[in-house]
C-alpha positions, 0 to 999 in steps of 0.5 A: 490503514496506511500505518499497516501498509507501511509496516508490511511494505517495510518488512518486504523491501531491502530499503525500508528507510525509503518506504513512505506512505501518503493518504488523501481522502475525498469524501468516502474515498481514501487513496493511499500512495506507497512510495518505495525505492526503485530497486524494491518495486519488483519485491512490492509488486511480486510475481504477476502482481500478486503481492500488490493485489494482496496489499490492495485486498488488505487495504480494502478490508480495512476500508470496508470496516470503516465504510470507505472505498480505498485505492492503493497506488505504488510508486 
């Protein structure tokens, strides 16, 4: 799941080398942290948060297939 989020994020930003993804798991909950360059925050979040919501939806679908709850934190 986190590999896919990293792939999509690198495609969307101007500084793909600054993209980093961390995963923590606590039981049946997986928390994914997406770190991007400060200048790319607007690109990842998108207008009215639409791109961030799309990333969260994709992560949720992947988690659902694995029977885990997921969350995405963008920093």
